[in-house]
N, C-alpha and C positions, 0 to 999 in steps of 0.2 A: 515485716518491713517496718520501720519506724515511720511516724508521720512527721512530715515537714510542714510547718504553717508560716507562710510569708505574708505579712500585711502591708499594704501600700494604701495611702490615703490621698484622695484628690478632693479637696473642698469637704463637702458633707457626705462623700461616698467612700465606703471602706472596701477595698479589693482584697480578697483572701484567696491566696493560691495554696492548694493542697497537694501534697506528693507523698504517697505511700498508703499506709492502711490505717483507717479510722475505725478504731475498735475500743474494747474495754480498756486498754492500756493508754489510749491517746484521746479519748473523747473529752476528758476533763480539761486537758491543755487547750484544746480548741475553743471550747466554751469560755474558758477564762480570758484567753487572749482577745477574742471577738467581742464578748459581752463587757469587757473593761473599756473598750474605746468610747470616748466621750464625743458629744456633738455630732454623732452620725446619724444621717437620715435614711441612708441605703446602704445595703451590704450585698456585694456581688461575690459569690463563692465560685472560684474556678476549679473544677474537679477533673480536668483533662489528664492530670497525672496521678489521680486517686486510683489505687489498685483494689481496695477492698473496703466494704463498709458492713459492720454487723449491726445487730439491733440497738446496741449502746451508741454506735455512730449515728443511726437514724435519731436516736434520742437527743444527740447533741445538736443536729439540725433544728429539731423541733424546739429545743431550748433557746436557740439563737433566734429562731422565728418568733417565739412568744414574747422575747425580750424586745425585739425590734418593733413588733406590732403594738406593744404597749405604749410606744412612743408615737403610734400612728404612722409608722414608716414601712419600708419595704426590704424583701430579701428575695435576691435572684439566685438561682443555682444554674450554672452553665457547664457544658463540656462532660457531662456524664457519659461513661463508657456504657455500651449496651447491656452488660450483665449487671451493672449497678443501677442503670435506669430501669431495669426490669423490676428491681426490688421496690423502687418507687411506685412503679405501676401496680404491682402486687398488693401493696399496702395501702393504695389510694392516696399516697403522699403527693402525687402529681397533681392532685386536685387542691392541695394546701399550698404547695409551692410554686412560684413562678420558675418554670423550668425551660432553659433555652438550649439550643444545640451547641 
């Protein structure tokens, strides 16, 4: 399934809604869209409609995190489905990212 990335901005917060599969074919698009946003202090990624994440998808989250952290700002990931959240737990990325239910 193709990845759909919807961006919405409220002041200095960028809301990112993901739908579909975040994989080798779609991770570059996500990184480019999110990292190109200017003047953002916080990024909230909604993963409620995210179906699948592979290792390159995890890499996209890490890239976005590093980019926003260089500016001294924050990244929140919310709405992970249990099978995707398990990947974050296994890789200890739950200790890196702020993950909300």
